[in-house]
N, C-alpha and C positions, 0 to 999 in steps of 0.2 A: 504494500500500500504506500502510495506517495505521501510524504509529510504534508501536514496541513499548514498553510501559510496564511497569516492574517496581517492586515495593516490597521494599526490603531491611529485614528485621526483625532487630534486633540485641539487643533487650531487651524484657522484658514486665514491666509494673508492676502489672497487675491481671489476675486470672483468676477467672471465675465469681463476680464481685462481691467477691472477696477481695483485699486489698492485699498485694502481694508486695514492696514497696519495702524492707522490713526484712530480706529474705533476701539472702544474698551474690549477687553478679552471676552467678557460674557456676551456682548453683542455679536462678536465674531463667532462665538460658539453656537449661538442661535442660528446664524446663517449656515454654519457647517452641519448642524443637526438636521436641517431640512434637506440637505443634499445626500445624506447617507441612506443607502437602500435598506430594504426590510431586513429583519433578522435572517440569519443563515448566509449572510454575505461575508466575503473575505475582508470587506471594508467595515470596520467597527468604529463607532463614535465613542469617545472617552469623555464622560461628563466631567464637569468642574468639581474637583475634590480638593478640599483643604486638609492638609495633614498627611494621612497615610495613603498617598496617591499610588505608590508602588505596590503596596499590599492590595489595594483595591483593583489595580490593573491586573495583578496576578490572579485574583479571585475571578475576575471577569473572564480572563483567558481560559481558566479551567472550566468555567460554565459553558463558554462557547465551544470549546473543544469537545466537551461532553455532548452537547447538542449535535455537533457535526458528526461525531462518532455514532450516535444513535441514528442519525439520518443515513449514514453510510450503511449501517447494519440493515435498516429498512430496505434500502435499494438493493443490497446484496441478496436479501431474502426474496424480494420480488423477482429479481433476475434468476435466482435458483429455481423458484417456483415455475418460471417460464422455460426452464431448461437452458438458459443463456449464460449460466455461470457454473463452471465446473469447480468442485471443491476438492 
């Protein structure tokens, strides 16, 4: 199985050619959050966290990897039921 790769987005500096660096961080994060696709995407939004940001990011990573692994098991099961996956 190929390794799962995720990109954690925590800030956006440019949008549609416009420079957002002069905006407050929380306003930039609101712009960013609207751009991130639905869950189960490789692109993940990192919410604003004060304090234990690294611990929070690790916990989120574990949660997302667990969801991705569950989704992979579901797909593998469906493929096996169709006879399209040899085990």
